[in-house]
Kinemage of the C-alpha trace (Angstrom):
@kinemage 1
@onewidth
@group {chain A} dominant
@subgroup {mainchain}
@vectorlist {calphas} color= white
{ca met a 1} P 115.577 31.035 -15.411
{ca arg a 2} L 115.107 34.818 -13.805
{ca arg a 3} L 117.828 35.329 -10.832
{ca pro a 4} L 115.781 36.848 -7.298
{ca thr a 5} L 116.088 40.677 -7.124
{ca glu a 6} L 118.436 41.464 -4.296
{ca pro a 7} L 117.542 43.813 -1.845
{ca arg a 8} L 118.441 47.269 -2.205
{ca ala a 9} L 120.436 49.135 0.183
{ca ala a 10} L 118.693 52.091 1.919
{ca pro a 11} L 119.411 55.473 1.264
{ca ala a 12} L 121.515 56.853 3.859
{ca ala a 13} L 119.292 59.406 5.302
{ca his a 14} L 116.871 56.799 6.331
{ca arg a 15} L 119.663 54.498 8.015
{ca glu a 16} L 120.403 57.647 9.704
{ca ala a 17} L 116.898 58.408 10.689
{ca pro a 18} L 116.702 55.631 13.335
{ca glu a 19} L 120.139 56.827 14.926
{ca ala a 20} L 119.006 59.969 15.547
{ca glu a 21} L 115.659 59.480 17.097
{ca ile a 22} L 117.338 57.032 19.280
{ca val a 23} L 119.873 59.680 20.409
{ca arg a 24} L 116.607 62.117 20.664
{ca leu a 25} L 114.850 59.754 22.549
{ca glu a 26} L 117.966 58.977 24.773
{ca his a 27} L 118.132 63.014 25.123
{ca glu a 28} L 114.380 62.996 26.284
{ca ile a 29} L 114.934 59.741 28.866
{ca gly a 30} L 117.841 62.017 30.657
{ca arg a 31} L 115.522 65.238 30.968
{ca leu a 32} L 112.845 63.166 32.370
{ca gln a 33} L 114.874 61.427 34.560
{ca ala a 34} L 116.381 64.385 35.907
{ca arg a 35} L 112.788 65.995 36.022
{ca leu a 36} L 112.222 62.785 38.511
{ca ala a 37} L 114.883 62.963 40.002
{ca ala a 38} L 113.809 67.030 41.018
{ca leu a 39} L 110.428 66.097 41.423
{ca thr a 40} L 111.786 63.489 44.319
{ca glu a 41} L 113.999 65.461 45.769
{ca glu a 42} L 111.418 68.149 45.694
{ca val a 43} L 108.813 65.426 47.266
{ca gly a 44} L 111.706 64.757 49.813
{ca arg a 45} L 112.035 68.185 51.239
{ca asn a 46} L 108.400 68.601 51.041
{ca asp a 47} L 107.849 65.773 53.444
{ca ser a 48} L 110.268 66.632 55.321
{ca leu a 49} L 109.065 70.250 56.038
{ca leu a 50} L 105.647 68.525 56.509
{ca arg a 51} L 106.627 66.504 59.113
{ca lys a 52} L 109.122 69.084 60.725
{ca thr a 53} L 105.627 71.706 60.782
{ca gln a 54} L 103.690 69.093 62.119
{ca glu a 55} L 106.561 68.240 65.175
{ca arg a 56} L 106.435 72.109 65.514
{ca glu a 57} L 103.052 72.459 65.445
{ca leu a 58} L 102.768 69.813 68.351
{ca glu a 59} L 105.206 71.747 70.163
{ca leu a 60} L 103.192 74.708 70.472
{ca leu a 61} L 99.981 73.323 71.346
{ca arg a 62} L 102.298 71.654 74.095
{ca ala a 63} L 102.982 74.985 75.485
{ca gly a 64} L 101.916 75.589 79.190
{ca ser a 65} L 102.087 79.600 79.590
{ca leu a 66} L 102.120 82.536 76.982
{ca thr a 67} L 105.949 83.197 77.914
{ca gln a 68} L 106.510 79.437 77.203
{ca leu a 69} L 104.526 79.302 73.566
{ca phe a 70} L 106.082 82.783 72.881
{ca glu a 71} L 109.704 81.370 73.475
{ca arg a 72} L 108.889 77.801 71.097
{ca leu a 73} L 107.882 80.304 68.625
{ca ile a 74} L 110.473 82.328 68.468
{ca val a 75} L 113.540 80.118 69.325
{ca gly a 76} L 111.545 76.995 68.379
{ca leu a 77} L 110.850 78.349 64.594
{ca arg a 78} L 113.875 79.926 64.038
{ca thr a 79} L 115.804 76.494 64.594
{ca ser a 80} L 113.370 74.101 62.988
{ca tyr a 81} L 112.853 76.719 59.761
{ca gln a 82} L 116.999 77.801 59.811
{ca val a 83} L 116.412 81.012 59.555
{ca asn a 84} L 118.554 83.953 61.018
{ca glu a 85} L 115.414 85.417 62.919
{ca val a 86} L 112.085 85.459 63.846
{ca ala a 87} L 109.999 88.115 65.048
{ca leu a 88} L 106.213 87.688 66.870
{ca ile a 89} L 103.843 91.195 66.117
{ca leu a 90} L 101.092 90.802 68.155
{ca his a 91} L 97.806 93.403 67.998
{ca asp a 92} L 97.289 93.994 71.593
{ca pro a 93} L 95.204 97.221 71.615
{ca gln a 94} L 93.331 96.828 75.498
{ca his a 95} L 97.658 95.760 76.388
{ca glu a 96} L 95.513 92.539 78.081
{ca ile a 97} L 98.627 89.997 76.401
{ca arg a 98} L 101.296 92.294 78.485
{ca his a 99} L 98.773 92.427 81.337
{ca leu a 100} L 98.453 88.208 81.587
{ca ile a 101} L 102.088 87.732 80.567
{ca thr a 102} L 103.020 89.101 84.229
{ca gly a 103} L 101.456 86.477 85.787
{ca asp a 104} L 104.238 84.270 84.165
{ca gly a 105} L 106.566 85.872 86.209
{ca val a 106} L 107.809 89.063 83.150
{ca thr a 107} L 107.873 92.059 85.431
{ca ala a 108} L 109.272 94.577 82.438
{ca gly a 109} L 109.320 95.055 78.794
{ca glu a 110} L 108.482 92.293 76.058
{ca pro a 111} L 109.956 88.973 75.852
{ca pro a 112} L 112.559 88.905 73.274
{ca gly a 113} L 111.702 88.838 69.983
{ca val a 114} L 108.244 89.711 70.668
{ca cys a 115} L 106.358 93.031 69.414
{ca phe a 116} L 102.930 94.543 70.969
{ca val a 117} L 101.530 97.135 68.987
{ca asp a 118} L 98.300 99.078 69.233
{ca ala a 119} L 97.867 99.145 65.339
{ca leu a 120} L 99.330 96.748 63.311
{ca val a 121} L 99.255 99.218 60.298
{ca ser a 122} L 101.744 101.440 62.527
{ca ile a 123} L 104.357 98.834 62.203
{ca ala a 124} L 103.803 98.285 58.703
{ca pro a 125} L 100.934 99.803 56.177
{ca gln a 126} L 100.612 96.909 54.147
{ca leu a 127} L 99.495 94.360 56.799
{ca ala a 128} L 95.987 96.181 56.514
{ca ser a 129} L 95.461 93.615 53.598
{ca leu a 130} L 97.711 90.780 54.677
{ca glu a 131} L 95.532 87.312 53.639
{ca arg a 132} L 98.257 84.910 52.878
{ca pro a 133} L 102.301 85.214 53.438
{ca trp a 134} L 103.880 87.399 51.410
{ca leu a 135} L 107.490 86.392 50.646
{ca gly a 136} L 109.692 88.323 48.858
{ca arg a 137} L 113.059 91.014 48.891
{ca tyr a 138} L 113.897 93.218 52.380
{ca arg a 139} L 112.726 96.333 51.472
{ca lys a 140} L 114.068 99.108 54.379
{ca ala a 141} L 111.138 101.763 53.570
{ca asp a 142} L 108.332 98.663 53.763
{ca his a 143} L 109.555 96.558 56.360
{ca glu a 144} L 112.245 98.447 58.890
{ca leu a 145} L 110.007 98.169 61.918
{ca leu a 146} L 108.982 95.044 60.749
{ca val a 147} L 112.696 93.774 62.126
{ca pro a 148} L 113.648 95.811 65.197
{ca gly a 149} L 117.154 95.146 66.860
{ca ile a 150} L 118.757 93.433 63.549
{ca ala a 151} L 122.060 94.206 63.180
{ca ala a 152} L 122.226 93.889 59.001
{ca pro a 153} L 119.140 94.427 57.178
{ca pro a 154} L 117.802 90.699 55.840
{ca gly a 155} L 117.981 90.059 52.195
{ca ser a 156} L 114.596 88.267 52.262
{ca leu a 157} L 111.446 87.747 54.362
{ca ala a 158} L 108.260 86.244 54.791
{ca leu a 159} L 105.478 87.743 56.615
{ca ile a 160} L 102.618 85.024 57.634
{ca pro a 161} L 99.008 86.309 59.171
{ca met a 162} L 97.918 85.317 61.947
{ca arg a 163} L 94.426 85.348 61.532
{ca arg a 164} L 91.330 83.275 63.930
{ca asn a 165} L 88.844 86.198 63.420
{ca glu a 166} L 88.420 89.854 62.064
{ca pro a 167} L 90.581 91.908 62.533
{ca leu a 168} L 94.500 90.330 61.948
{ca asp a 169} L 95.930 89.150 65.469
{ca gly a 170} L 99.333 89.160 64.402
{ca val a 171} L 102.395 88.455 62.052
{ca leu a 172} L 105.085 86.121 62.272
{ca val a 173} L 108.094 87.470 60.705
{ca phe a 174} L 110.833 84.732 59.224
{ca ser a 175} L 114.035 87.058 58.160
{ca ser a 176} L 116.920 85.196 56.281
{ca ser a 177} L 120.238 86.840 55.392
{ca asp a 178} L 119.943 85.103 51.800
{ca pro a 179} L 117.764 87.343 49.171
{ca gln a 180} L 116.955 83.905 47.512
{ca arg a 181} L 115.521 82.214 50.724
{ca phe a 182} L 111.730 83.886 50.644
{ca thr a 183} L 110.664 84.327 46.932
{ca pro a 184} L 106.984 85.411 45.347
{ca glu a 185} L 107.484 82.167 43.023
{ca leu a 186} L 107.805 79.702 46.796
{ca ala a 187} L 105.009 77.758 48.080
{ca ser a 188} L 103.418 79.257 51.014
{ca asp a 189} L 100.644 76.611 51.809
{ca phe a 190} L 102.873 75.066 54.849
{ca leu a 191} L 103.281 78.239 56.221
{ca ala a 192} L 99.784 79.576 55.956
{ca his a 193} L 98.790 76.794 57.607
{ca leu a 194} L 101.612 77.265 60.281
{ca gly a 195} L 99.827 80.915 60.566
{ca met a 196} L 96.574 79.576 61.598
{ca val a 197} L 98.168 77.290 64.229
{ca ala a 198} L 100.143 80.138 65.923
{ca ala a 199} L 96.919 82.257 65.902
{ca ile a 200} L 95.241 79.137 67.303
{ca cys a 201} L 97.690 78.371 70.151
{ca ile a 202} L 97.913 82.116 71.400
{ca glu a 203} L 94.019 82.427 71.622
{ca asn a 204} L 94.257 79.194 73.927
{ca ala a 205} L 96.631 80.522 75.785
{ca val a 206} L 95.102 83.739 76.498
{ca asn a 207} L 92.015 82.267 77.501
{ca arg a 208} L 94.385 79.931 79.948
{ca ala a 209} L 95.982 82.797 81.114
{ca arg a 210} L 92.468 84.554 81.589
{ca leu a 211} L 91.236 81.425 84.125
{ca leu a 212} L 94.491 81.655 85.881
{ca arg a 213} L 94.165 85.083 86.479
{ca ser a 214} L 90.469 84.641 87.167
{ca gly a 215} L 91.571 82.195 89.915
{ca phe a 216} L 94.502 84.069 91.455
{ca thr a 217} L 92.716 87.734 91.602
{ca asp a 218} L 90.422 89.755 94.034
{ca phe a 219} L 87.006 90.304 92.272
{ca leu a 220} L 86.805 94.063 94.180
{ca thr a 221} L 90.292 95.466 94.446
{ca gly a 222} L 91.788 93.772 90.941
{ca phe a 223} L 94.901 92.360 93.590
{ca his a 224} L 96.037 89.170 93.831
{ca asn a 225} L 94.256 87.012 96.379
{ca arg a 226} L 95.546 84.538 99.063
{ca arg a 227} L 95.760 81.789 96.921
{ca tyr a 228} L 98.521 83.431 94.452
{ca leu a 229} L 100.593 84.931 97.727
{ca his a 230} L 101.082 81.621 98.799
{ca ala a 231} L 102.143 80.239 95.479
{ca arg a 232} L 104.207 83.286 94.756
{ca leu a 233} L 105.666 83.021 98.082
{ca arg a 234} L 106.763 79.439 97.706
{ca glu a 235} L 108.657 80.254 94.595
{ca glu a 236} L 110.263 83.428 96.039
{ca leu a 237} L 111.763 81.304 98.716
{ca ala a 238} L 112.754 78.828 96.631
{ca arg a 239} L 114.618 81.763 94.031
{ca ala a 240} L 115.972 83.328 97.404
{ca gln a 241} L 117.286 79.882 98.439
{ca arg a 242} L 119.319 78.993 95.124
{ca ala a 243} L 120.445 83.252 95.452
{ca arg a 244} L 121.090 82.937 99.162
{ca gln a 245} L 119.391 86.283 99.634
{ca ser a 246} L 116.408 86.778 101.871
{ca ile a 247} L 113.195 88.164 100.798
{ca val a 248} L 110.405 90.353 102.897
{ca cys a 249} L 106.779 89.765 103.927
{ca leu a 250} L 104.717 92.945 104.454
{ca met a 251} L 101.185 92.140 106.638
{ca ile a 252} L 98.849 95.262 106.621
{ca asp a 253} L 95.450 96.115 107.942
{ca val a 254} L 93.314 98.464 107.641
{ca asp a 255} L 92.327 100.719 111.158
{ca his a 256} L 88.986 101.030 112.393
{ca phe a 257} L 87.751 99.768 109.088
{ca lys a 258} L 84.862 97.799 110.846
{ca arg a 259} L 83.576 102.025 111.676
{ca ile a 260} L 84.113 103.131 108.053
{ca asn a 261} L 81.552 100.133 107.317
{ca asp a 262} L 79.033 100.968 110.052
{ca leu a 263} L 79.413 104.751 109.656
{ca tyr a 264} L 78.856 104.835 105.516
{ca gly a 265} L 77.863 101.500 104.568
{ca his a 266} L 79.978 98.729 102.826
{ca leu a 267} L 79.925 100.508 99.522
{ca ala a 268} L 82.045 103.170 100.859
{ca gly a 269} L 83.449 100.726 102.578
{ca asp a 270} L 84.414 98.694 99.208
{ca ala a 271} L 85.996 101.903 97.841
{ca val a 272} L 87.941 102.405 100.637
{ca leu a 273} L 89.618 99.048 100.296
{ca arg a 274} L 89.867 99.829 96.252
{ca glu a 275} L 91.546 102.782 97.055
{ca val a 276} L 93.835 102.157 99.899
{ca ala a 277} L 95.127 98.731 97.283
{ca gln a 278} L 95.761 100.911 94.414
{ca arg a 279} L 97.959 103.276 96.899
{ca ile a 280} L 99.942 100.472 98.300
{ca asp a 281} L 100.272 99.243 94.418
{ca ala a 282} L 101.912 102.222 93.437
{ca glu a 283} L 104.359 101.779 96.351
{ca met a 284} L 105.886 98.435 94.840
{ca arg a 285} L 108.645 97.656 93.274
{ca leu a 286} L 107.940 95.818 89.443
{ca ser a 287} L 109.186 92.580 91.571
{ca asp a 288} L 107.241 92.682 94.327
{ca thr a 289} L 103.630 91.401 94.662
{ca gly a 290} L 101.067 92.692 96.631
{ca ala a 291} L 97.776 90.694 97.339
{ca arg a 292} L 94.946 91.032 99.351
{ca phe a 293} L 94.741 88.643 102.062
{ca gly a 294} L 91.363 88.955 102.934
{ca gly a 295} L 88.981 91.289 104.453
{ca asp a 296} L 90.285 94.494 105.150
{ca glu a 297} L 94.238 93.005 105.211
{ca phe a 298} L 96.558 93.168 102.736
{ca ala a 299} L 99.903 91.521 101.964
{ca met a 300} L 103.298 92.045 100.284
{ca val a 301} L 106.031 90.073 99.022
{ca leu a 302} L 109.416 91.724 98.471
{ca ser a 303} L 112.017 89.465 96.735
{ca his a 304} L 115.400 90.047 97.077
{ca ala a 305} L 115.369 92.236 99.860
{ca ala a 306} L 116.306 92.581 103.598
{ca met a 307} L 114.350 93.411 106.407
{ca ser a 308} L 115.382 97.390 105.905
{ca asp a 309} L 114.144 96.933 102.665
{ca gly a 310} L 111.052 96.246 104.214
{ca glu a 311} L 110.903 99.197 106.703
{ca lys a 312} L 111.551 101.552 103.915
{ca val a 313} L 108.687 100.033 101.973
{ca ala a 314} L 106.025 100.142 104.662
{ca thr a 315} L 106.885 103.603 105.548
{ca arg a 316} L 105.848 104.485 102.073
{ca val a 317} L 103.136 102.688 101.831
{ca leu a 318} L 101.732 103.844 105.396
{ca gln a 319} L 102.593 107.618 103.866
{ca ala a 320} L 100.851 107.217 100.689
{ca val a 321} L 97.558 105.854 102.777
{ca arg a 322} L 97.337 108.628 105.649
{ca ser a 323} L 98.209 111.382 103.554
{ca glu a 324} L 95.358 112.174 101.758
{ca pro a 325} L 91.474 111.305 102.835
{ca ile a 326} L 89.827 108.946 101.266
{ca ala a 327} L 86.409 109.971 99.612
{ca val a 328} L 83.374 108.129 101.037
{ca gly a 329} L 79.551 108.649 100.553
{ca gln a 330} L 78.126 111.393 99.195
{ca gly a 331} L 81.195 114.516 99.658
{ca gly a 332} L 82.599 112.093 102.904
{ca ala a 333} L 86.349 111.905 103.388
{ca glu a 334} L 87.957 109.862 105.805
{ca lys a 335} L 91.598 109.751 106.733
{ca val a 336} L 92.325 106.393 107.216
{ca thr a 337} L 95.657 104.601 108.329
{ca leu a 338} L 97.514 101.370 108.604
{ca ser a 339} L 98.916 99.171 110.813
{ca ile a 340} L 101.468 96.977 109.394
{ca gly a 341} L 104.034 94.074 110.622
{ca val a 342} L 107.411 93.353 108.640
{ca ala a 343} L 108.943 90.158 108.619
{ca ala a 344} L 111.966 88.683 106.873
{ca ala a 345} L 113.277 84.629 105.958
{ca lys a 346} L 116.419 83.584 104.873
{ca pro a 347} L 116.259 80.085 103.893
{ca gly a 348} L 118.591 77.545 104.895
{ca gln a 349} L 120.475 75.624 102.086
{ca gly a 350} L 118.848 72.405 103.350
{ca gln a 351} L 115.132 73.346 103.238
{ca arg a 352} L 112.740 71.929 101.297
{ca asp a 353} L 109.472 72.145 102.649
{ca tyr a 354} L 108.673 76.077 101.309
{ca lys a 355} L 104.858 75.556 102.098
{ca val a 356} L 105.931 75.246 105.873
{ca leu a 357} L 108.462 78.135 105.418
{ca ala a 358} L 105.618 80.514 103.998
{ca glu a 359} L 103.402 79.716 106.543
{ca arg a 360} L 105.881 81.003 109.252
{ca leu a 361} L 107.096 83.946 107.574
{ca ile a 362} L 103.246 84.657 107.045
{ca ala a 363} L 102.947 84.360 111.015
{ca glu a 364} L 105.829 86.259 112.124
{ca ala a 365} L 104.748 88.836 109.670
{ca asp a 366} L 100.777 88.618 111.200
{ca ala a 367} L 102.852 88.546 114.883
{ca ala a 368} L 104.143 91.518 114.124
{ca leu a 369} L 101.151 93.122 112.229
{ca tyr a 370} L 99.790 92.562 116.049
{ca arg a 371} L 102.223 93.984 117.933
{ca ala a 372} L 101.677 97.101 116.192
{ca lys a 373} L 97.324 97.222 116.340
{ca ser a 374} L 98.454 96.455 120.254
{ca ala a 375} L 101.080 99.548 120.486
{ca gly a 376} L 97.962 102.351 119.005
{ca arg a 377} L 97.689 101.565 115.303
{ca asn a 378} L 98.725 103.888 112.360
{ca arg a 379} L 102.708 102.221 112.873
{ca ile a 380} L 104.847 99.678 111.386
{ca ala a 381} L 106.392 96.931 114.059
{ca ile a 382} L 109.389 94.608 112.431
{ca ser a 383} L 109.878 91.153 113.987
{ca pro a 384} L 112.957 90.655 115.305
{ca asn a 385} L 113.310 87.128 114.118
{ca val a 386} L 114.446 86.026 110.928
{ca val a 387} L 112.812 82.894 109.343
{ca ala a 388} L 114.767 80.570 108.928
């Protein structure tokens, strides 16, 4: 009887094959797990960046004024994205935005971190072709004017175009001391979206400022109107109270203005009012406010001023208007004089009704104006009382 054949032992190479395969598979599993962990971490970063971007965009959309929007673009984005500096370069060839921000109380210079230019290529020629965010190393020859005022050159930059229509509206510049923070390999979709939202927000803020300006501006002279004067007067009174200082109000009337209208017509009268407004404006400090109060009457509010300051400004205004005749009609000219009343207010620490205080200050300056007219016009009258 044949004995059953016993299985022969597998060759050594065959025994080692499964073990090598297991090692290879374990290595592959480890690599895939590491890749999965990296992707999970990247998804987490992107999700965090998306939430951060959405939150910041909502903050930008809620900005109530141009200056508030600029602050949220500069300070808010610097904090949110944890970069060293953020700069905003805006194309403003007609200087319109610069004029509009004066309505927010900005009286001189540019808001911190904001640069207005007549042509973007004057800052960096490559901005002319900037369609999507550019990320890369800082190069002094190309980028020096994009990061003014920085003590040490940054390591890397992100240039984010802001475009609603043609041409480019402006550029957001993110600066980092880390040369690897912004590299061409990084995804820039979030930044591109941020640039578009920033452009929309600036356009909306400019349109709101235009509406406010039209509601606060006298169409004929370009001066502020009575509504704006009352609002600004209340603000200045509140500021004067906090600083424990006084403010001054001038009420100004064009002498014998009816005679000019009767002799030369209303168009000539309008021309006289425009010229008077320009001459008054030339004598104002940047912190002062001028307005057409109504008809042939103007007003000025001098912040942080004493009665002596008001008298000096009134003297300059009177001299500026009467020193040179004003053209009227065809080749004609008229010497125009003013009557000016000056009054001051120093709010007490318990004062809270600034509306009433503003009305009292205007009434006091108006009473002084009436005394100047009664005394013969072409003169200044000072109120003996300080409104408190």
